[in-house]
N, C-alpha and C positions, 0 to 999 in steps of 0.2 A: 618576710611573707608579704608585708605591704607593698614592697617594691614589685613582686612577682605579679600581684593582683593589678597593680598600676600598669605595668608593661603589658599585661594580658588585655586589659581595658583599652589601651592605646592601640594595640594590634587589631582588636575588633572594630574600633572606630576607623582606622585606615583601610582595612581590607573587608569590610562588611559588604560593599557592593560586589566585589570580586566573588566573595563566598556566595552571595545570593545568585549571581550569574551562574556559578558553577553548579550550585544545587538545582537550578532551573533546568540547566542542560542535562544534568544527570536524571532529573524526573522525566524529561522528555524522552531521553534515550530508554530508560526503563519502561516508560509506557509504550513505546514502539515495540520493544522486545516482547512485552506481554501481549500486545495486540497481534504480533505477528504469530506468536505461539498459539494463541486461541483460534486465529482465522485459518491457520495452515492446513489443517485436516479438511475443512470445508472447501478451501480452494483446490486442493488435490482432487476432492472427490468431483466437483464441478467440472474441473479440466478433463478428467477422464470420461465424464459423461458427455461433454461436448465432443470430445475426440471420437467416441464411439458413435455418437449421432452423425458426425461428418463422414465416418468410415462407412456406416450403413447406408447413408444417402448416396455415396458415391458407388456403392455396390449395386444398389437398386436402380440407379440412373447412370448406366455406363456411357451414355452419350455425352455427359457433362465432364469437362475436363477440370482436373483438381485445381489448376492455375486460375481458370475462369471463376470457379466457385470462390477461391480465395479472394480474388479481386471484387467480386460481388459483395461478399460479406464485409470486406474492408470498407467499401464504399457505404454500404448500409450502416455499418457501426460508426463511420465518420459523420454520416448524416444524422443518426440517432444523437450522437454527442453534441450536434449543432442544433438540437431540438427540432429536427425535421421529422414528421411522422411518416416513416417509410412504409409501414404495414398499411397505412390508410390510403396511400397513393395507389 
């Protein structure tokens, strides 16, 4: 019995860092899965809302091409991500 405890103690000393890293990675993975599960319904709802807004905008404004609208929105989003105030310009 003492030999088993001694070998178990030696195993923990040699592999403690590896076990901590493994537990940390498992914690990050599980946190990501939980976050994704919680946020997924809201993301689907927002995507559907934006798609409906885009569709209705294009129906109300037939003179605007969809490709040009995508280009404008892409540039506006890129500018916003670069902290440029697009709406104030």
